[in-house]
N, C-alpha and C positions, 0 to 999 in steps of 0.2 A: 790408400795411402792410408798409413795408420800413425797414431802417436803415442807416447807414453805419458798418461795421467794418472798419477798415483797409484802405480803399477796397473793400471787398467788401460788395455789396448783398444784404441777405439777406432773403429772400421769407419771410412768416410762413406764407401759407397754401397749400395745406392743413396741413402742418407746415415747419419752418423749414427754407430750401434755398437755395442757391446755382446761378445759371447759369453755366456755362463752356464756353467751346467746345472739341469734342471734339478730343484730341489730334491732332498730325500725321498717325500711321499708326495706324489699326485692327486690321487684321488681324496677328495673330500667335498663336503657339501656346502650349504647357508650357514652363513656366521651365525646368524640369533635362532635359539630355540622358542619356543612358545611362553617360555617362563618369562624370557624378556619383555613379553609384550610387545615386540618388535619383529615377529615373525609374520610376514603376510604371503610368502610366495607358498603356494597351494602344495607342489609338489616337490619330491626329492629330485635334484641333480645332482649330475657330478661337474663340478665348475673346473675349467681350463683357459688360463692366459696362458698362451704360449710366449708373448710380448708382454715385459712390463714398460710402459710407456705406449704412446699411439701416434702413428702419423697424422690421423684425423687433426690432431689439435685442437679440438674444441677449446675455447677458452673459459666456459662453465664446467669442465668436467670436473665431478667430486674425487677424481681417482689424484689430482694434482695435491690435494690434500694429504695422501697418504706417505708414507716415508720411504726407507731405503731405495730401489729402483726408481721408483715413482716420483721420488724428489730428484734423483738425477735428471731425469726426464724435465719434468714440471721448470726445473732450473736452468739446463741447459740444454734440452732438446734430444739429447740421447738416449736412445732408447736400448733394453735388454732383452735379448733373445735366448731363451730356454732350451739351448742346445739340448739333445738328447731325449726332450720330453715324451715323445712319443714312444720310444723304447720302454721308458721307465713306467708309462702307463699300459703299455702290454703286459709287464713284466707285472704289475699289482694286478691288474684286471684278471691274469690268468690264475689268480690264487682266490678270486672271489667266488660264490655261490649266488650272490646276491647283488645286484647292481641298477642304477638307476639310469636313467637318460644323460647322455653327455651334453654340457651345456658350452657352448664357443660364442663366446665368451663374456661373462656377466662384467667385466672391466676396462678391457682393450679390445679393437676391433679385430677379430679373427684374419680378416682379410685386408688388414692395412700392406703399406708397401712394402715392407719386408716378407713377406707372403711371399712375392714372386721371388724370392732368394732362397729363402730356405721352405718354405712349403711345411711348417710344421702345423697348422691349424688342419691342413689336408691329411697330412699323417695320421694326425691324431683322431679325425672323423675316420678314417679309414680301419684305425683298430679298433674302433667301437663297432664299425659295421660287420668287421672279419668275423666278429662275436654274435651278430645278429642285434647287438644293443641298437639301440635309436640315438638320434642325435638331432640337436638344435642348433643352428646357427641366427646370431643377431650380427647386424652389421649396417654399418653407413655407406659401404662401398660394393654396393650390389653387382654393379657393372665388372667386379675382379672376380666374382667367385666364380670358379671354372664349372663350366656346361656338366662336366664329368661327374664334378661333386654332387651338383643338384641331382643328375642323372642317377646316381647311386644312391644317394639318399630316397630318391622317388620310387627305386626298387627293391625298398625295403620290404622284407618278409611279412611284416605285421602292421607296417604304414602308419608308423608312427614317428615319423621323421618330420620336421615342419621348420619353417623359415620365417623370420623377423625380420623387416626392414624399416628403419628408422627415416622418417622425413620430417625434418621441423616446419617446413612451410613451403609453398607452391611456390611462392618467392625466391629467386633465385639469390638475390642479394642476402637475404636472411641465412641460406644456405652455406653461401659461401663464406659468412662472416663468422657464425655459429658453428659450422662443420667445414673446415676449411679444405681438410684434404679428405671428405667425403665426395661421392658421386653427387650429382646434380639431382633436382627434384626427378625431372622426367628419367633419367638415368634408374633412380632408386622405383620409379614405376614400371620402368621396363623389366626389371628385374623380380619385382613382384610378378607380374604377370606373367612371365617365363616359367615362374617356381609354380604357378596357380594352373597352368597350361600342363606341365608335368604330373600334377597330380598332388603336389606337396600341399599341406595346411600354410595358410600364407596370413602374416600378422603384419600389421601398421602400427610401428611406435612413432607415436608424437612425444618426445623423449629428448628433452623435457620441453614443458611449457613455460614459455620464457614471458613474463608480464609485459604488455604494452608493446610487444612485437610477434609472436603469434598466435594471442590466445582470442583474436577476434572471431565471433559466431560467423562472419560469413565466409572468413579463409578457412576455419576448420569445417565447415561444413563441405565447402568445394574440395577440400583434400581428401574427407572422407567420403566423398561422392566418386572423384575419381579412383580410390583406392579401390571401392565395392567394385568399379567398371573393370579393375585390371585381377578381381580375382581374390581382394582381401575377405578375410571369414570374420576376424576380431580385430581390435583396435585396444592397445594397450597406452596410458597416460600418465606422465610423474609430471611434478612443478619443479623448477630448479630452486636448489637450495645454496645457502652459502656457507660454508665450513669456514669457523672463525678464523685456521690459520690462513687461507686463502681469498677472504673474503674481500680484501683491498683490491689483489689481483683481478678477481672476478668483475667488480665495481667499476675499475680503471677501464676493462676491456668493454663493457657496456655503454660507457660513457663516451668511449671512440667511435662507437655504433651511433649514438644519439643521446647528447648532452641531458634531455630532457627524461628523457626514460632512465636515465641513472639517478634523478632527481626521485621520478617516482619509485623506483625499487628503495630507496632510501628510507621515503615514509612506509611502503608497504610489507618492508621484512623487518616485523618488529617480534616474531614469537620464537623463542629459544628452545630448541629439542636436542638434547645432547652436545655436540660441538659445533652446531649448527644453526643458522638462523634461517628460519622459512617465514613464507609469505602468510599472513595473518589467515585465520582460519576460513573467516567469511568470504574471503576471495577464493580461496580453493572449493570451497563449497559450492559458490557459484559457477565455477567454471568446469567442477565436476558433475553438477548435474547437467552444464551445456553438454559437455562430451557425452555423456551418456544418452540423452536424449536425441543427440543427431545422431549417434550410431544406432539406436533403434529405430529411428526415421527409416535407416537404408537396412534397416536387416540383419546389423552387424551386433554382435557382443561386443560387451566392454568390459574395461577393468584398470584399477589402477595399479601404479606397481611403487611400495613401500610409502604410502601415504598414510600420514597418521592426525590425529586430533590427540592434544596433549594437556590435560589438565589436573590439577591435585595430585603432580607426581606421578599420574597414569596415562598409558598411550590407547587409544581405540582406534584402531585398522580401520580406515576409511571402505575398505571394500565392502565393509558389512553393511554398508550406505548404497553403494554406487555398483557395485562389481553385477552382471548380469550373466555370465557365463558360470561354467560348474568349478574353473579354475584360473588363475588369475591369466594364464598363458592362454586360455581359450582351447585348448586341446587337452583332453583327459590322456594320460601317458603312463601306463601304469608300470608299477616297479616290475622286474625281470630276474627271472631265477634260473638255476639247471641243477638237475641230478647230480652231475658228476662236473669235474673239472674239464673233462676231454671231452664235454659236449658244449653247443654254443646254447646262447640264453633263448628264453621263452618269455612271453608274459605272464606274471602270476595270474593264478585263476581268481575268478572274483575281485581283483585290484582293480581301482579305476586311476589310480596313482594320486587323488587328491587327500594326501596324508594329511594335510591341515584340518580336515572335515573328520578324520579318524580321530585325529588330537583332541578336537574340540567337544565329541558326542562322549570321547573316554570308554569306548567299547572295544571290545574284542575286535580287531582288524580282520577284514575275509582274506586277508594275505596271510594270517596266522601268525604274525610277526609283531608283537606288543611292542618290541624295540621303535619299529617302525612310527608306530603310531604315538610315540612320543614327540617326534619332528626333532629329534634334538639335533644341534649342530654336528653332524655326521663327518667323523676323521674316517681315516683308513683303517684305523685300528677296529673301529665300529663296525665297519664292512665286513671286516674277517671274523667277526664273531657271530653274525647272522649264519 
């Protein structure tokens, strides 16, 4: 059943959503270049969000502060489905000689409820793999990732595909409240185990750390230990931040979970960075050290995701202090290139994919492309020029 709302046709099943053609260009990379001081992403990625809005409905999600289709979702729960995204992706990739690993998805869950109806994420993954380009997935709904997708990723000829699974806590109540539409902790761990058994590099994301909720030493150690048993090789963590647009909304959610923790957050979040409030630096440093040390204890590498110290108007990426891996995602995936548009892509010779390292040392990169060593916020037009 559908209704007309400001000329938007809303489909009610399986959950409220609207269909919208994919935007003109699909291929793009990270938002921040190194010149902004807010680039912590080690490697280039082609970022894809087939859905704007997310049925996992995390109350703390930073995307709730975004405008456009994300605002529609935050206010009304209506998700926008980008029809034709895989076809547009295929056309754009067909014109490129250089490309990065595909990333599904940086903002919304690629295997959320609507994926079972539209299969856009799977179609995009297949588009990359058809060209021998690697792909990574990040999900809170591991049980809904089709086995055929994992098997095809595992068959990648150069072994560069990998999986990231978010588990906020082993406590079911925490997962239910802060990722209500996601898989249970046990289901996430089972998905992690399956990916590992298939030979895929597997990452645990404790993302985000929620102060006073999932940041206890014992809880973190138990989670890391169980993830290690399921084949996890690397751990990524970030801390929940409060965008000023949605700060009250997030704090109201925390209050519903536990009034005393709401009061704790009120005193803890006193550091302004850009448009958001962050937990004070001493707290984040203490917990980052704890996370790193626990991961090291169990033989896992560790990195933070987009965490910064901010002083005197300058940002310092905290991975310079805490990352124990060669890249923030734990797996080094090179850039890919091809000699002819009629051929498939291959890993660029000599390239590790840690483009941010090349940007920092400011030397001729082994890939032979100085443009990539700048780590700019790459757009489709930039890829066309490579």
